[in-house]
C-alpha positions as CSV (number, residue, x, y, z in Angstrom):
1,M,-76.2,129.6,-66.7
2,K,-79.8,130.0,-65.3
3,N,-81.1,127.6,-67.9
4,K,-78.5,125.0,-66.9
5,K,-79.4,125.3,-63.2
6,Y,-83.1,125.0,-64.1
7,I,-82.5,121.9,-66.2
8,F,-80.4,120.3,-63.4
9,L,-83.2,121.0,-60.9
10,I,-85.8,119.4,-63.2
11,L,-83.6,116.4,-63.6
12,I,-83.2,116.0,-59.8
13,I,-87.0,116.3,-59.3
14,L,-87.6,113.7,-62.0
15,L,-85.1,111.3,-60.5
16,V,-86.7,111.6,-57.0
17,Q,-90.2,111.1,-58.5
18,S,-89.1,108.1,-60.5
19,S,-87.4,106.5,-57.4
20,F,-90.7,107.0,-55.5
21,L,-92.8,105.5,-58.3
22,L,-90.5,102.5,-58.6
23,S,-90.9,101.9,-54.9
24,A,-94.7,102.1,-55.2
25,Q,-94.7,99.8,-58.3
26,Y,-92.7,97.2,-56.5
27,N,-94.8,97.1,-53.3
28,I,-97.7,94.8,-54.1
29,V,-99.0,95.0,-50.5
30,K,-99.5,98.7,-50.9
31,R,-101.6,98.0,-53.9
32,Y,-103.9,95.3,-52.3
33,G,-103.6,96.0,-48.6
34,Q,-105.4,93.8,-46.1
35,L,-106.7,90.7,-47.9
36,S,-110.0,88.9,-47.1
37,V,-112.1,86.1,-48.5
38,K,-115.4,86.5,-50.3
39,G,-117.0,83.4,-51.8
40,N,-114.5,81.8,-54.2
41,Y,-112.2,84.8,-54.2
42,I,-109.4,86.5,-52.3
43,M,-110.3,90.2,-52.2
44,S,-108.1,93.3,-51.6
45,E,-108.8,96.0,-49.1
46,Y,-110.0,98.2,-52.0
47,G,-112.4,95.7,-53.6
48,D,-110.1,94.1,-56.2
49,T,-110.2,90.4,-56.9
50,V,-106.6,89.3,-56.1
51,Q,-104.6,86.6,-57.8
52,L,-101.1,86.2,-56.4
53,R,-98.4,84.4,-58.2
54,G,-95.0,83.4,-56.8
55,M,-92.6,80.8,-55.6
56,S,-92.3,78.3,-52.8
57,L,-89.0,77.8,-51.0
58,F,-87.9,74.2,-50.5
59,W,-88.0,72.4,-47.2
60,S,-86.3,74.7,-44.7
61,Q,-84.2,72.0,-43.0
62,W,-82.8,70.7,-46.4
63,M,-82.4,73.9,-48.4
64,P,-81.8,76.8,-46.0
65,R,-79.4,78.7,-48.2
66,Y,-82.3,80.5,-50.0
67,Y,-84.1,81.6,-46.9
68,N,-82.7,85.2,-47.0
69,D,-83.5,88.7,-48.1
70,S,-81.4,88.7,-51.2
71,T,-83.3,85.7,-52.7
72,L,-86.6,87.4,-52.0
73,K,-85.5,90.7,-53.5
74,W,-84.3,89.0,-56.7
75,L,-87.6,87.0,-56.9
76,R,-89.5,90.3,-56.5
77,D,-87.4,92.5,-58.8
78,D,-86.5,90.1,-61.6
79,W,-89.1,87.3,-61.4
80,R,-91.9,89.8,-60.4
81,C,-93.2,87.5,-57.6
82,T,-96.0,88.9,-55.5
83,V,-95.9,86.1,-52.9
84,I,-93.3,83.8,-51.4
85,R,-93.9,80.6,-49.5
86,A,-91.6,79.7,-46.6
87,A,-91.9,75.9,-46.3
88,M,-90.8,75.2,-42.7
89,G,-90.0,71.5,-42.4
90,V,-91.6,70.1,-39.3
91,E,-90.5,66.4,-39.0
92,N,-87.2,64.9,-40.2
93,D,-84.8,67.2,-38.4
94,G,-87.2,70.1,-38.8
95,Y,-89.1,72.3,-36.3
96,L,-90.0,69.5,-33.8
97,E,-86.3,68.8,-33.2
98,N,-84.8,72.2,-33.8
99,P,-87.6,74.8,-33.1
100,D,-85.4,77.8,-32.7
101,R,-83.3,77.1,-35.8
102,E,-86.2,76.6,-38.1
103,K,-88.3,79.4,-36.7
104,E,-85.4,81.8,-37.2
105,K,-85.4,80.9,-41.0
106,I,-89.1,81.6,-41.2
107,E,-88.7,84.9,-39.4
108,T,-85.9,86.0,-41.7
109,V,-88.1,85.4,-44.8
110,V,-91.2,87.1,-43.2
111,N,-89.2,90.1,-42.2
112,A,-87.7,90.4,-45.7
113,A,-91.2,90.0,-47.3
114,I,-92.6,92.8,-45.1
115,E,-89.6,95.1,-46.0
116,L,-90.0,94.3,-49.7
117,G,-93.8,94.7,-49.8
118,M,-94.5,91.1,-50.7
119,Y,-97.1,88.7,-49.4
120,V,-95.7,85.7,-47.5
121,I,-97.1,82.3,-46.6
122,I,-95.9,80.8,-43.3
123,D,-96.2,77.1,-44.2
124,Y,-96.2,74.3,-41.6
125,H,-94.6,71.8,-44.1
126,S,-95.8,68.5,-42.7
127,H,-97.7,65.4,-43.8
128,E,-98.7,64.4,-40.2
129,A,-99.2,67.7,-38.4
130,H,-102.5,66.5,-36.9
131,K,-100.5,64.1,-34.7
132,N,-99.0,66.9,-32.7
133,P,-101.4,69.9,-32.6
134,E,-99.8,71.4,-29.6
135,A,-96.5,72.1,-31.4
136,A,-98.4,73.7,-34.3
137,K,-100.5,75.8,-31.9
138,K,-97.4,77.0,-30.1
139,F,-95.7,77.9,-33.4
140,F,-98.6,79.7,-35.0
141,G,-99.5,81.5,-31.8
142,E,-96.0,82.9,-31.8
143,M,-96.1,83.8,-35.4
144,A,-99.5,85.5,-35.1
145,K,-98.4,87.5,-32.0
146,K,-95.3,88.7,-33.9
147,Y,-96.7,89.3,-37.4
148,G,-100.5,89.6,-37.0
149,K,-100.4,93.3,-37.4
150,Y,-99.0,93.1,-40.9
151,P,-101.3,92.5,-43.9
152,N,-98.5,90.6,-45.7
153,V,-99.0,87.3,-43.9
154,F,-100.8,84.1,-44.7
155,Y,-100.8,81.1,-42.3
156,E,-100.7,77.6,-44.0
157,V,-101.4,75.3,-41.1
158,F,-101.1,71.9,-42.7
159,N,-99.2,71.4,-45.9
160,E,-100.3,68.0,-47.2
161,P,-102.4,65.6,-45.2
162,L,-102.1,62.0,-46.4
163,Q,-104.8,60.0,-48.1
164,D,-106.0,58.0,-45.1
165,V,-106.6,60.9,-42.7
166,S,-110.3,62.0,-42.4
167,W,-111.1,65.6,-43.1
168,K,-114.0,65.7,-40.6
169,N,-112.4,63.7,-37.8
170,K,-108.7,64.7,-38.0
171,I,-107.8,67.5,-40.4
172,K,-110.6,69.9,-39.7
173,P,-110.5,69.6,-35.9
174,Y,-106.7,70.1,-36.0
175,S,-107.1,73.1,-38.2
176,E,-109.7,74.6,-35.9
177,E,-107.5,74.3,-32.9
178,V,-104.6,75.9,-34.7
179,I,-106.8,78.7,-36.0
180,K,-107.9,79.5,-32.5
181,S,-104.3,80.1,-31.5
182,I,-103.8,82.4,-34.5
183,R,-107.0,84.3,-33.9
184,E,-106.0,85.1,-30.4
185,Y,-103.6,87.6,-31.8
186,D,-104.6,88.0,-35.5
187,P,-108.3,88.4,-36.2
188,D,-108.1,88.9,-39.9
189,N,-105.2,87.6,-41.9
190,I,-106.0,84.6,-44.2
191,V,-105.5,81.0,-43.0
192,I,-104.8,78.3,-45.5
193,C,-106.0,74.8,-44.7
194,G,-104.6,71.6,-46.2
195,T,-107.0,68.9,-47.5
196,R,-106.9,65.1,-47.7
197,V,-104.7,63.2,-50.3
198,W,-101.8,65.6,-50.4
199,S,-104.1,68.6,-50.5
200,Q,-106.2,67.4,-53.4
201,M,-109.7,66.4,-52.0
202,V,-110.9,70.0,-51.7
203,S,-114.6,69.1,-52.3
204,E,-114.6,67.2,-48.9
205,A,-113.6,70.4,-47.2
206,A,-116.3,72.3,-49.1
207,E,-118.9,69.9,-47.8
208,A,-117.9,70.7,-44.2
209,P,-116.0,74.0,-44.2
210,I,-114.3,75.6,-41.2
211,N,-116.4,78.3,-39.6
212,D,-114.0,81.3,-40.2
213,P,-114.7,83.9,-42.8
214,N,-111.0,84.2,-43.8
215,V,-110.1,80.6,-44.6
216,V,-109.1,79.3,-48.0
217,Y,-108.3,75.7,-48.9
218,T,-105.1,74.2,-50.3
219,L,-105.1,72.6,-53.8
220,H,-101.8,71.0,-54.9
221,F,-101.0,69.5,-58.3
222,Y,-98.1,68.2,-60.4
223,A,-99.2,68.9,-63.9
224,V,-98.0,65.8,-65.6
225,S,-99.6,63.5,-63.1
226,H,-102.7,65.5,-62.2
227,G,-104.9,66.7,-65.0
228,Q,-108.6,67.4,-65.8
229,Y,-110.0,65.1,-63.1
230,L,-108.3,67.3,-60.4
231,R,-109.6,70.5,-62.1
232,D,-113.0,68.9,-61.9
233,E,-112.5,68.3,-58.2
234,A,-111.5,72.0,-57.8
235,T,-114.6,73.2,-59.7
236,K,-116.9,70.9,-57.6
237,A,-115.4,72.5,-54.4
238,M,-115.8,76.0,-55.7
239,D,-119.4,75.3,-56.7
240,K,-120.0,74.7,-53.0
241,G,-118.7,78.2,-52.2
242,I,-115.1,77.9,-50.9
243,A,-112.0,79.6,-52.1
244,L,-108.8,77.8,-53.1
245,F,-105.1,78.6,-53.1
246,V,-102.5,76.5,-54.9
247,T,-99.7,76.9,-52.5
248,E,-97.7,74.3,-54.3
249,F,-97.6,72.9,-57.8
250,G,-95.0,71.4,-60.1
251,D,-94.7,71.5,-63.8
252,C,-93.6,67.9,-63.8
253,E,-94.6,64.5,-62.4
254,Y,-95.8,64.1,-58.8
255,T,-92.4,63.0,-57.6
256,G,-91.0,66.4,-58.4
257,D,-89.0,64.8,-61.2
258,G,-89.4,63.2,-64.6
259,T,-91.1,64.8,-67.6
260,L,-91.6,68.6,-67.7
261,G,-95.1,69.1,-69.0
262,Y,-95.3,72.5,-70.7
263,Q,-98.7,71.9,-72.2
264,Q,-100.2,70.3,-69.1
265,T,-99.0,73.2,-67.0
266,Q,-100.3,75.7,-69.5
267,E,-103.8,74.0,-69.1
268,W,-103.5,74.6,-65.4
269,F,-102.4,78.2,-65.8
270,E,-105.6,78.8,-67.9
271,F,-107.7,77.2,-65.3
272,L,-106.1,79.2,-62.4
273,D,-106.4,82.5,-64.3
274,K,-110.1,81.8,-65.2
275,Y,-111.0,81.4,-61.5
276,K,-108.4,83.9,-60.1
277,I,-106.7,81.2,-58.0
278,S,-103.4,82.3,-56.5
279,W,-100.4,80.0,-56.8
280,C,-96.8,79.3,-55.7
281,N,-94.5,77.1,-57.8
282,W,-92.3,74.4,-56.3
283,S,-89.5,75.2,-55.8
284,V,-86.6,77.6,-55.2
285,S,-84.0,74.9,-55.1
286,D,-80.9,73.7,-56.8
287,K,-81.7,70.0,-56.0
288,I,-81.1,67.9,-59.1
289,E,-84.8,67.3,-60.1
290,T,-87.2,68.6,-62.7
291,A,-89.2,70.9,-60.3
292,S,-86.1,72.9,-59.1
293,I,-85.8,76.3,-60.8
294,L,-82.0,76.4,-60.4
295,K,-79.1,74.3,-61.6
296,A,-76.8,72.8,-59.0
297,N,-74.7,75.1,-56.8
298,R,-76.2,78.4,-57.9
299,D,-75.8,81.6,-55.8
300,L,-78.5,83.0,-53.5
301,S,-79.7,85.5,-56.1
302,G,-78.7,87.3,-59.4
303,W,-79.5,84.3,-61.6
304,Y,-79.0,84.5,-65.3
305,P,-80.7,82.2,-67.9
306,D,-77.7,79.9,-67.8
307,D,-78.3,79.4,-64.1
308,L,-81.9,78.3,-64.6
309,T,-83.3,74.8,-65.3
310,P,-85.9,74.4,-68.0
311,S,-88.5,74.6,-65.3
312,G,-87.0,77.8,-64.0
313,L,-87.0,79.4,-67.4
314,F,-90.6,78.4,-68.0
315,I,-92.0,79.6,-64.7
316,R,-90.0,82.9,-64.7
317,K,-91.5,83.7,-68.1
318,E,-95.0,83.1,-66.8
319,L,-94.4,85.2,-63.7
320,I,-93.0,88.1,-65.6
321,S,-95.8,88.0,-68.2
322,K,-98.6,87.9,-65.7
323,N,-97.3,89.9,-62.7
324,T,-95.5,92.8,-64.4
325,P,-98.8,94.6,-65.1
326,L,-99.7,94.3,-61.4
327,Y,-96.5,96.0,-60.4
328,K,-97.0,98.8,-62.9
329,K,-100.3,99.6,-61.3
330,G,-98.9,99.7,-57.8
331,K,-100.6,102.1,-55.3
332,K,-98.5,105.1,-54.3
């Protein structure tokens, strides 16, 4: 009888220990802590070079159904995402017209990410944000005041400036204004700045960078449309000393549709891994297009292979392959 009690006690202890370890493994923020920028790299609080990999949600005003904690938990536990991007639509029935509605969606995602131990990008998803800097300053000031104390948060202040907007005269001054509103409450979380031509001309930003030690610059690509020439542009920018973050990419054509380019995307994965560049795939969506990871009318979470598009199957495999070792090394 004593032996049975002893065995039962050991089993209880092991169960408690395993539950604790599982929690530690699945909390990537505990592993990396407060992030910062050093040269070309994002660095952890403990001196690690950090490469985050995850998913971007779709425009908040058009795909709100996945802006919830169950979606994030599934993306963390099943897909092994270490970062999520909350793409708050600004124009076209977005934040400018419905600020409280759209801000609530972002706060739901950020709160869930903090609870789950994930990093989260607060993305001002606009092509013309520089035309209304006051709205952006107000939004990011509120976000920084509320979330600046958490190491989980990135601020992406301008998703994709268009091709005819000057970096020096428009994009950079706008970004500097918004960063001031962030730094009033949050001195150290990383700010992500969009670049000209749908966030592709990163070398222009490298020639006249923003004077803030914790800024990285946005590089976006769609693998079938954007190949070696854009990787050369990224290398040119990094040679000038800046850090990049691919906050959005597709494994298809630039329209978000068309051909799914397995080989072209694999070439990008090799490049991103070589330079430890973090990324988010576009997108958590059931819209009928190549870039969506879900087939039409799928649930908020609990997706099985039959629920996933070819893109979803491809990206999930990459995330599980690359991110699972990170979770297994999670700090206790």
